[in-house]
Backbone as a printed PyTorch tensor [residue, N CA C, xyz], in Angstrom:
tensor([[[ -7.2350, -15.1670,  25.1510],
         [ -6.9050, -13.9560,  24.4230],
         [ -8.0890, -12.9910,  24.5480]],

        [[ -7.7950, -11.7420,  24.8120],
         [ -8.8410, -10.7330,  24.9380],
         [ -9.4640, -10.4220,  23.5810]],

        [[-10.7070,  -9.9790,  23.6290],
         [-11.4350,  -9.6570,  22.4060],
         [-10.6830,  -8.6370,  21.5480]],

        [[-10.1020,  -7.6080,  22.1790],
         [ -9.3650,  -6.5840,  21.4350],
         [ -8.1530,  -7.1870,  20.7410]],

        [[ -7.4730,  -8.1030,  21.4070],
         [ -6.2920,  -8.7360,  20.8150],
         [ -6.6930,  -9.6110,  19.6290]],

        [[ -7.8370, -10.2870,  19.7500],
         [ -8.3240, -11.1240,  18.6500],
         [ -8.6750, -10.2470,  17.4460]],

        [[ -9.3730,  -9.1520,  17.7080],
         [ -9.7490,  -8.2290,  16.6220],
         [ -8.5100,  -7.6420,  15.9610]],

        [[ -7.5160,  -7.2620,  16.7700],
         [ -6.2780,  -6.6950,  16.2290],
         [ -5.5510,  -7.7130,  15.3680]],

        [[ -5.4570,  -8.9440,  15.8460],
         [ -4.7770,  -9.9870,  15.0830],
         [ -5.5190, -10.2710,  13.7810]],

        [[ -6.8260, -10.3040,  13.8430],
         [ -7.6440, -10.5570,  12.6500],
         [ -7.4760,  -9.4330,  11.6240]],

        [[ -7.4880,  -8.1850,  12.0810],
         [ -7.3070,  -7.0450,  11.1720],
         [ -5.9270,  -7.1000,  10.5190]],

        [[ -4.9010,  -7.3990,  11.3150],
         [ -3.5500,  -7.4690,  10.7610],
         [ -3.4410,  -8.6060,   9.7470]],

        [[ -3.9820,  -9.7810,  10.0850],
         [ -3.9360, -10.9150,   9.1520],
         [ -4.6550, -10.5890,   7.8450]],

        [[ -5.7860,  -9.9040,   7.9470],
         [ -6.5320,  -9.5340,   6.7440],
         [ -5.7510,  -8.5490,   5.8880]],

        [[ -5.0920,  -7.5810,   6.5260],
         [ -4.3020,  -6.6160,   5.7670],
         [ -3.0960,  -7.2990,   5.1290]],

        [[ -2.5110,  -8.2540,   5.8410],
         [ -1.3900,  -9.0010,   5.2840],
         [ -1.8490,  -9.8190,   4.0710]],

        [[ -3.0510, -10.4020,   4.1430],
         [ -3.6130, -11.1270,   2.9950],
         [ -3.8410, -10.1840,   1.8220]],

        [[ -4.3230,  -8.9890,   2.1180],
         [ -4.5270,  -7.9830,   1.0720],
         [ -3.1900,  -7.6180,   0.4250]],

        [[ -2.1530,  -7.4020,   1.2320],
         [ -0.8170,  -7.0770,   0.7160],
         [ -0.3490,  -8.1750,  -0.2410]],

        [[ -0.5300,  -9.4320,   0.1470],
         [ -0.1230, -10.5580,  -0.7030],
         [ -0.9380, -10.5950,  -1.9910]],

        [[ -2.2470, -10.3340,  -1.8960],
         [ -3.1040, -10.3330,  -3.0850],
         [ -2.7260,  -9.2100,  -4.0440]],

        [[ -2.3970,  -8.0680,  -3.5060],
         [ -1.9670,  -6.9400,  -4.3220],
         [ -0.6860,  -7.3020,  -5.0780]],

        [[  0.2370,  -7.9100,  -4.3850],
         [  1.4930,  -8.3160,  -5.0250],
         [  1.2580,  -9.3900,  -6.0900]],

        [[  0.3650, -10.3350,  -5.8040],
         [  0.0670, -11.3870,  -6.7960],
         [ -0.5330, -10.7980,  -8.0680]],

        [[ -1.3560,  -9.7690,  -7.9240],
         [ -1.9850,  -9.1550,  -9.0920],
         [ -0.9740,  -8.3640,  -9.9200]],

        [[ -0.0170,  -7.7350,  -9.2690],
         [  0.9360,  -6.8640,  -9.9600],
         [  2.1330,  -7.6390, -10.5300]],

        [[  2.5900,  -8.6490,  -9.8180],
         [  3.8290,  -9.3560, -10.1810],
         [  3.9140,  -9.8010, -11.6450]],

        [[  2.8760, -10.3980, -12.2150],
         [  3.0250, -10.8990, -13.5920],
         [  2.8280,  -9.8580, -14.6860]],

        [[  2.5060,  -8.6310, -14.3280],
         [  2.1720,  -7.6360, -15.3440],
         [  3.3980,  -7.1700, -16.1150]],

        [[  3.2210,  -7.0730, -17.4030],
         [  4.2810,  -6.5560, -18.2670],
         [  4.2230,  -5.0310, -18.2530]],

        [[  5.2550,  -4.4190, -18.7980],
         [  5.2730,  -2.9550, -18.9040],
         [  4.0730,  -2.4710, -19.7240]],

        [[  3.7490,  -3.1880, -20.7860],
         [  2.6230,  -2.7960, -21.6380],
         [  1.3010,  -2.8930, -20.8680]],

        [[  1.1330,  -3.9480, -20.0860],
         [ -0.1020,  -4.1130, -19.3020],
         [ -0.2130,  -3.0470, -18.2140]],

        [[  0.9100,  -2.7050, -17.6010],
         [  0.9020,  -1.6780, -16.5600],
         [  0.5480,  -0.3120, -17.1240]],

        [[  0.9510,  -0.0420, -18.3540],
         [  0.7820,   1.2980, -18.9200],
         [ -0.3910,   1.4170, -19.8900]],

        [[ -1.1840,   0.3640, -20.0410],
         [ -2.3350,   0.4030, -20.9500],
         [ -3.4400,   1.2710, -20.3520]],

        [[ -3.7890,   2.3250, -21.0720],
         [ -4.8760,   3.2080, -20.6350],
         [ -6.1500,   2.6850, -21.2800]],

        [[ -7.0040,   2.0870, -20.4780],
         [ -8.1990,   1.4350, -20.9960],
         [ -9.2940,   2.4180, -21.3830]],

        [[ -9.3640,   3.5250, -20.6700],
         [-10.3460,   4.5660, -20.9790],
         [ -9.6860,   5.9230, -20.8010]],

        [[ -9.9590,   6.8600, -21.7140],
         [ -9.3900,   8.1990, -21.5550],
         [ -9.8020,   8.7950, -20.2040]],

        [[ -8.8670,   9.4590, -19.5820],
         [ -9.1550,  10.1090, -18.3080],
         [ -8.9630,   9.2250, -17.0860]],

        [[ -8.8340,   7.9290, -17.2700],
         [ -8.5780,   7.0240, -16.1440],
         [ -7.0940,   6.7030, -16.0570]],

        [[ -6.6430,   6.4490, -14.8570],
         [ -5.2530,   6.0540, -14.6860],
         [ -5.0270,   4.6490, -15.2400]],

        [[ -3.7790,   4.3790, -15.5610],
         [ -3.4000,   3.0370, -15.9940],
         [ -3.2450,   2.1600, -14.7430]],

        [[ -3.2380,   0.8370, -14.9090],
         [ -2.9890,  -0.0220, -13.7480],
         [ -1.6560,   0.3100, -13.0630]],

        [[ -0.6430,   0.6280, -13.8480],
         [  0.6540,   0.9880, -13.2720],
         [  0.5810,   2.2710, -12.4580]],

        [[ -0.1490,   3.2550, -12.9730],
         [ -0.2920,   4.5210, -12.2440],
         [ -1.0250,   4.3180, -10.9180]],

        [[ -2.0190,   3.4550, -10.9170],
         [ -2.7380,   3.1780,  -9.6650],
         [ -1.8260,   2.4690,  -8.6730]],

        [[ -1.1150,   1.4510,  -9.1290],
         [ -0.2110,   0.7070,  -8.2410],
         [  0.8810,   1.6310,  -7.6920]],

        [[  1.4320,   2.4780,  -8.5510],
         [  2.4430,   3.4400,  -8.1040],
         [  1.8560,   4.4130,  -7.0910]],

        [[  0.6060,   4.8060,  -7.3060],
         [ -0.0610,   5.7400,  -6.3900],
         [ -0.2500,   5.1070,  -5.0060]],

        [[ -0.5300,   3.8170,  -4.9670],
         [ -0.6520,   3.1250,  -3.6760],
         [  0.6750,   3.1960,  -2.9360]],

        [[  1.7650,   2.8840,  -3.6350],
         [  3.1060,   2.9370,  -3.0180],
         [  3.4300,   4.3610,  -2.5810]],

        [[  3.1980,   5.3190,  -3.4690],
         [  3.4820,   6.7190,  -3.1570],
         [  2.6810,   7.1820,  -1.9390]],

        [[  1.3870,   6.8660,  -1.9130],
         [  0.5330,   7.2710,  -0.7880],
         [  1.0330,   6.7100,   0.5300]],

        [[  1.4230,   5.4570,   0.5290],
         [  1.9780,   4.8520,   1.7450],
         [  3.2420,   5.5950,   2.1790]],

        [[  4.1490,   5.7880,   1.2230],
         [  5.4280,   6.4400,   1.5450],
         [  5.2090,   7.8590,   2.0620]],

        [[  4.3210,   8.5960,   1.4310],
         [  4.0670,   9.9770,   1.8260],
         [  3.5290,  10.0530,   3.2530]],

        [[  2.5120,   9.2780,   3.5470],
         [  1.9020,   9.3350,   4.8720],
         [  2.8530,   8.8310,   5.9510]],

        [[  3.5720,   7.7690,   5.6650],
         [  4.5350,   7.2530,   6.6500],
         [  5.6640,   8.2460,   6.8760]],

        [[  6.1530,   8.8490,   5.8060],
         [  7.2500,   9.8130,   5.9300],
         [  6.8070,  11.0370,   6.7210]],

        [[  5.5910,  11.5140,   6.4550],
         [  5.0770,  12.6680,   7.2000],
         [  4.9690,  12.3660,   8.6920]],

        [[  4.5510,  11.1810,   9.0260],
         [  4.3380,  10.8230,  10.4300],
         [  5.6320,  10.4380,  11.1310]],

        [[  6.4790,   9.6600,  10.4630],
         [  7.6820,   9.1230,  11.1050],
         [  8.9070,  10.0110,  10.9330]],

        [[  8.8630,  10.9380,   9.9830],
         [  9.9880,  11.8460,   9.7730],
         [ 11.2700,  11.1140,   9.4210]],

        [[ 12.3360,  11.4430,  10.1200],
         [ 13.6510,  10.8730,   9.8270],
         [ 13.6870,   9.3550,   9.9690]],

        [[ 12.8060,   8.8040,  10.7740],
         [ 12.7510,   7.3490,  10.9220],
         [ 12.3770,   6.6720,   9.6060]],

        [[ 11.7600,   7.4170,   8.6980],
         [ 11.3110,   6.8690,   7.4190],
         [ 12.1230,   7.4210,   6.2550]],

        [[ 13.3450,   7.8070,   6.5180],
         [ 14.2060,   8.3860,   5.4780],
         [ 14.3640,   7.4440,   4.2760]],

        [[ 14.3110,   6.1490,   4.5300],
         [ 14.4580,   5.1440,   3.4770],
         [ 13.3450,   5.2460,   2.4210]],

        [[ 12.2510,   5.8890,   2.7740],
         [ 11.1170,   6.0220,   1.8580],
         [ 11.2190,   7.2370,   0.9350]],

        [[ 12.2360,   8.0670,   1.1270],
         [ 12.3580,   9.3210,   0.3860],
         [ 12.3150,   9.1180,  -1.1300]],

        [[ 12.9830,   8.1060,  -1.6500],
         [ 12.9750,   7.8830,  -3.1010],
         [ 11.5740,   7.6050,  -3.6330]],

        [[ 10.7380,   6.9770,  -2.8160],
         [  9.3700,   6.6750,  -3.2520],
         [  8.5000,   7.9240,  -3.3370]],

        [[  8.9160,   8.9860,  -2.6650],
         [  8.1560,  10.2310,  -2.7180],
         [  8.2130,  10.8590,  -4.1100]],

        [[  9.2120,  10.5350,  -4.8850],
         [  9.3300,  11.0440,  -6.2590],
         [  8.2810,  10.4170,  -7.1750]],

        [[  7.7000,   9.2980,  -6.7530],
         [  6.7090,   8.6180,  -7.5870],
         [  5.4680,   9.4730,  -7.7980]],

        [[  5.2880,  10.4960,  -7.0120],
         [  4.1540,  11.3930,  -7.1740],
         [  4.4230,  12.5240,  -8.1490]],

        [[  5.6570,  12.6520,  -8.6050],
         [  6.0180,  13.7170,  -9.5370],
         [  5.4890,  13.4080, -10.9370]],

        [[  4.9860,  14.4220, -11.6110],
         [  4.4360,  14.2420, -12.9590],
         [  5.4850,  13.7440, -13.9460]],

        [[  6.7560,  14.1170, -13.7450],
         [  7.8040,  13.7130, -14.6870],
         [  8.5180,  12.4200, -14.2840]],

        [[  8.0340,  11.7460, -13.2350],
         [  8.6290,  10.4800, -12.8240],
         [  8.2490,   9.4090, -13.8480]],

        [[  9.2450,   8.6750, -14.3850],
         [  8.9300,   7.6740, -15.4060],
         [  8.1380,   6.5010, -14.8260]],

        [[  7.4280,   5.7750, -15.6780],
         [  6.6840,   4.6000, -15.2030],
         [  7.6320,   3.5740, -14.5690]],

        [[  7.1070,   2.8470, -13.6150],
         [  7.9010,   1.8480, -12.9080],
         [  7.4830,   0.4460, -13.3340]],

        [[  8.4270,  -0.4750, -13.2380],
         [  8.1680,  -1.8670, -13.5970],
         [  7.4100,  -2.5560, -12.4700]],

        [[  6.8690,  -3.7240, -12.7710],
         [  6.1870,  -4.5100, -11.7370],
         [  7.1520,  -4.8260, -10.5970]],

        [[  8.3900,  -5.1270, -10.9220],
         [  9.3870,  -5.4330,  -9.8930],
         [  9.6150,  -4.2420,  -8.9790]],

        [[  9.7270,  -3.0480,  -9.5620],
         [  9.9160,  -1.8400,  -8.7480],
         [  8.6950,  -1.5670,  -7.8660]],

        [[  7.5150,  -1.7800,  -8.4190],
         [  6.2950,  -1.5710,  -7.6270],
         [  6.2530,  -2.5730,  -6.4710]],

        [[  6.5930,  -3.8210,  -6.7400],
         [  6.6170,  -4.8310,  -5.6790],
         [  7.6270,  -4.4580,  -4.5960]],

        [[  8.7860,  -3.9590,  -5.0040],
         [  9.7850,  -3.5210,  -4.0230],
         [  9.2540,  -2.3640,  -3.1820]],

        [[  8.5320,  -1.4280,  -3.8160],
         [  7.9330,  -0.3210,  -3.0870],
         [  6.8720,  -0.8000,  -2.1040]],

        [[  6.0560,  -1.7650,  -2.5260],
         [  5.0500,  -2.3330,  -1.6280],
         [  5.7120,  -3.0120,  -0.4320]],

        [[  6.7750,  -3.7560,  -0.6930],
         [  7.4760,  -4.4470,   0.3890],
         [  8.1310,  -3.4750,   1.3650]],

        [[  8.7750,  -2.4540,   0.8300],
         [  9.4430,  -1.4790,   1.6950],
         [  8.4240,  -0.7600,   2.5780]],

        [[  7.3510,  -0.2980,   1.9830],
         [  6.3450,   0.4010,   2.7890],
         [  5.6820,  -0.5680,   3.7710]],

        [[  5.5160,  -1.8190,   3.3670],
         [  4.9180,  -2.8080,   4.2620],
         [  5.7900,  -3.0350,   5.4980]],

        [[  7.0980,  -3.0190,   5.3180],
         [  8.0170,  -3.1550,   6.4730],
         [  7.7660,  -2.0370,   7.4790]],

        [[  7.5650,  -0.8280,   6.9930],
         [  7.3000,   0.2940,   7.8960],
         [  5.9260,   0.1490,   8.5490]],

        [[  4.9390,  -0.2720,   7.7780],
         [  3.5880,  -0.4600,   8.3300],
         [  3.6190,  -1.4990,   9.4340]],

        [[  4.2330,  -2.6470,   9.1740],
         [  4.2640,  -3.6910,  10.2040],
         [  5.0910,  -3.2550,  11.4030]],

        [[  6.1440,  -2.4880,  11.1520],
         [  6.9440,  -1.9730,  12.2650],
         [  6.1140,  -1.0780,  13.1700]],

        [[  5.2600,  -0.2750,  12.5830],
         [  4.3800,   0.5930,  13.3780],
         [  3.3330,  -0.2220,  14.1240]],

        [[  2.7830,  -1.2220,  13.4610],
         [  1.7220,  -2.0200,  14.0740],
         [  2.2250,  -2.9380,  15.1760]],

        [[  3.4790,  -3.3330,  15.0890],
         [  3.9940,  -4.3060,  16.0360],
         [  4.6500,  -3.6720,  17.2600]],

        [[  4.5490,  -2.3660,  17.3950],
         [  5.1070,  -1.7020,  18.5760],
         [  4.2620,  -2.0540,  19.7910]],

        [[  4.9180,  -2.3560,  20.8870],
         [  4.2010,  -2.6360,  22.1260],
         [  3.4350,  -3.9400,  22.0460]],

        [[  2.5300,  -4.1630,  22.9670],
         [  1.7040,  -5.3650,  22.9660],
         [  0.2440,  -4.9620,  22.8650]],

        [[ -0.5720,  -5.9230,  22.4790],
         [ -1.9880,  -5.6370,  22.2720],
         [ -2.7210,  -5.3510,  23.5790]],

        [[ -2.1220,  -5.6790,  24.7070],
         [ -2.7860,  -5.4320,  25.9900],
         [ -2.4070,  -4.0760,  26.5760]],

        [[ -1.3980,  -3.4180,  26.0010],
         [ -0.9740,  -2.1060,  26.4850],
         [ -1.8440,  -1.0100,  25.8740]],

        [[ -2.0440,   0.0300,  26.6290],
         [ -2.6940,   1.2180,  26.0720],
         [ -1.7120,   1.8810,  25.1010]],

        [[ -2.2300,   2.5030,  24.0680],
         [ -1.3680,   3.1980,  23.1090],
         [ -0.8780,   4.4790,  23.7670]],

        [[  0.4620,   4.6590,  23.8360],
         [  0.9760,   5.9050,  24.4120],
         [  0.5360,   7.1080,  23.5790]],

        [[  0.3780,   8.2360,  24.2290],
         [ -0.1000,   9.4670,  23.5780],
         [  0.7010,   9.7970,  22.3140]],

        [[  2.0210,   9.6300,  22.3600],
         [  2.8610,   9.9790,  21.2020],
         [  2.6970,   8.9980,  20.0360]],

        [[  2.0970,   7.8300,  20.2700],
         [  1.8930,   6.8300,  19.2180],
         [  0.5610,   7.0280,  18.4830]],

        [[ -0.3160,   7.8470,  19.0080],
         [ -1.6410,   8.0160,  18.3960],
         [ -1.5490,   8.5110,  16.9520]],

        [[ -0.6810,   9.4890,  16.6240],
         [ -0.5850,   9.8910,  15.2070],
         [ -0.1610,   8.7330,  14.2920]],

        [[  0.6600,   7.8320,  14.7900],
         [  1.0790,   6.6830,  13.9780],
         [ -0.1220,   5.7840,  13.7060]],

        [[ -0.9230,   5.5120,  14.7190],
         [ -2.1010,   4.6610,  14.5290],
         [ -3.1120,   5.3280,  13.5990]],

        [[ -3.2630,   6.6400,  13.6960],
         [ -4.1590,   7.3490,  12.7820],
         [ -3.6410,   7.2460,  11.3510]],

        [[ -2.3370,   7.3350,  11.1800],
         [ -1.7300,   7.1970,   9.8560],
         [ -1.9610,   5.7980,   9.3070]],

        [[ -1.7920,   4.7880,  10.1420],
         [ -1.9870,   3.4080,   9.6920],
         [ -3.4160,   3.2130,   9.1830]],

        [[ -4.4040,   3.6710,   9.9300],
         [ -5.7880,   3.5300,   9.4840],
         [ -6.0430,   4.3750,   8.2400]],

        [[ -5.4070,   5.5260,   8.1440],
         [ -5.5230,   6.3450,   6.9370],
         [ -4.9500,   5.6390,   5.7230]],

        [[ -3.8550,   4.9170,   5.9260],
         [ -3.2470,   4.1600,   4.8270],
         [ -4.1770,   3.0590,   4.3440]],

        [[ -4.7680,   2.3600,   5.2740],
         [ -5.7000,   1.2970,   4.9050],
         [ -6.8850,   1.8850,   4.1470]],

        [[ -7.3800,   3.0030,   4.6170],
         [ -8.4900,   3.6900,   3.9700],
         [ -8.1090,   4.1530,   2.5580]],

        [[ -6.8560,   4.4750,   2.3400],
         [ -6.3620,   4.9130,   1.0270],
         [ -6.1160,   3.7100,   0.1210]],

        [[ -5.4990,   2.6720,   0.6630],
         [ -5.1280,   1.4970,  -0.1290],
         [ -6.3320,   0.7770,  -0.7330]],

        [[ -7.3240,   0.4880,   0.0810],
         [ -8.4070,  -0.3980,  -0.3520],
         [ -9.2030,   0.1220,  -1.5540]],

        [[ -9.6270,   1.3910,  -1.5820],
         [-10.3480,   1.8470,  -2.7800],
         [ -9.4830,   1.7870,  -4.0420]],

        [[ -8.1960,   2.0950,  -3.8990],
         [ -7.3240,   2.0460,  -5.0760],
         [ -7.0790,   0.6050,  -5.5190]],

        [[ -7.0460,  -0.3210,  -4.5770],
         [ -6.9150,  -1.7310,  -4.9500],
         [ -8.1610,  -2.1840,  -5.7130]],

        [[ -9.3260,  -1.7000,  -5.3020],
         [-10.5500,  -2.0040,  -6.0340],
         [-10.5210,  -1.4250,  -7.4330]],

        [[-10.0260,  -0.1980,  -7.5450],
         [ -9.8810,   0.4600,  -8.8440],
         [ -8.9290,  -0.3370,  -9.7430]],

        [[ -7.8030,  -0.7630,  -9.1710],
         [ -6.8240,  -1.5610,  -9.9060],
         [ -7.4430,  -2.8780, -10.3490]],

        [[ -8.1370,  -3.5300,  -9.4420],
         [ -8.7590,  -4.8160,  -9.7430],
         [ -9.7710,  -4.6890, -10.8730]],

        [[-10.5630,  -3.6330, -10.8420],
         [-11.5500,  -3.3970, -11.8870],
         [-10.8830,  -3.2050, -13.2440]],

        [[ -9.8340,  -2.3920, -13.2930],
         [ -9.1320,  -2.1590, -14.5640],
         [ -8.4850,  -3.4360, -15.0890]],

        [[ -7.8900,  -4.2090, -14.1940],
         [ -7.2730,  -5.4700, -14.6350],
         [ -8.3410,  -6.4150, -15.1750]],

        [[ -9.4820,  -6.4670, -14.4970],
         [-10.5690,  -7.3360, -14.9620],
         [-11.0850,  -6.9230, -16.3310]],

        [[-11.2140,  -5.6240, -16.5680],
         [-11.6500,  -5.1300, -17.8860],
         [-10.6550,  -5.5230, -18.9610]],

        [[ -9.3770,  -5.5940, -18.5930],
         [ -8.3300,  -5.9770, -19.5470],
         [ -8.2080,  -7.4920, -19.6840]],

        [[ -9.0710,  -8.2520, -18.9610],
         [ -9.0210,  -9.7120, -19.0510],
         [ -7.9330, -10.3380, -18.1960]],

        [[ -7.4300,  -9.5720, -17.2080],
         [ -6.3540, -10.0530, -16.3430],
         [ -6.9000, -10.3130, -14.9310]],

        [[ -6.2340, -11.1880, -14.1830],
         [ -6.6860, -11.4230, -12.8010],
         [ -6.5470, -10.1610, -11.9550]],

        [[ -7.5480,  -9.8980, -11.1510],
         [ -7.5420,  -8.7260, -10.2900],
         [ -6.9380,  -9.0300,  -8.9290]],

        [[ -7.1710,  -8.1260,  -7.9960],
         [ -6.6860,  -8.2630,  -6.6330],
         [ -7.7110,  -9.1180,  -5.8910]],

        [[ -7.4050, -10.3780,  -5.7280],
         [ -8.3540, -11.3080,  -5.1140],
         [ -7.9270, -11.6440,  -3.6970]],

        [[ -8.7890, -11.2790,  -2.7490],
         [ -8.4940, -11.5510,  -1.3380],
         [ -9.2890, -12.7680,  -0.9160]]])
């Protein structure tokens, strides 16, 4: 296996582990735990988790256009008047966006050069990872302050 293919597989496996850890942290949360504002001015754990889903949906929809029409409902999660979502709904949003992420990552083979038209998709994928990880840290910190298990990778 070429070095690039090994690095790509390792990065994908690590992101998949992160996705699973994020879901494990969110799955047991009650509505009260999701909406508990621990400090004034900070988002609740639910707002952070919803923001991760919304950010994924927004960036994927912008890049993929009509191919990502299924994500349109998740774009409402960024609206100020959108009601809080349950842990189950957040998990469904994570899974749906993850399907699109893996679909983008699994195009072609690791030995092929990325076609010119695919470069915006790869930039979006790295942008998503860059967006997800700090918010997962923020979520983990808030859960830990509340005495709950955080996002453990």
